[in-house]
N, C-alpha and C positions, 0 to 999 in steps of 0.2 A: 504494500500500500504506500501511497505517497505520504510525505510528511504532513501535508495539509489535511489528510484524512485521519490521522492518528487519534485525535480527540474524539471524533465520531465513532471510530472503531472501539475505543475504550468505553464509550458510553453505551453503544448499542450491543456489543457482544463481549464486553469485559476483556478485551484484548490486552495482553501484557507483553512488554518488550523484554527480551532476554539479551542483556548487554554482552554477555560472553559469547553467545552464539550468533548474535546480531540478526535475530528474527523474532517475529511475533507469534504468540501462543494464544489459543482460546481453549476453554474447557472441552474435553472430549465429547461431552453430551450436547454441545452447541450444535444446533441443526445446520447442515451445510447450506441450506437456503439463506441463512442469515449471514454467512461469511463468503458466499460464492463470488461476490463482486471483487473480493480481494485475492481470490485464488488465481494462480497462474493458469493460462490456457494450456490444455493438454496437447 
């Protein structure tokens, strides 16, 4: 996700930044429909 979207992701899906791995995490039970727009294209 872009830096501009980080606050929205935190608010909508409780996304958390992992500084060591440099990536975002959400809870495993978060429905994919809620995070789909931030997933890379397959």
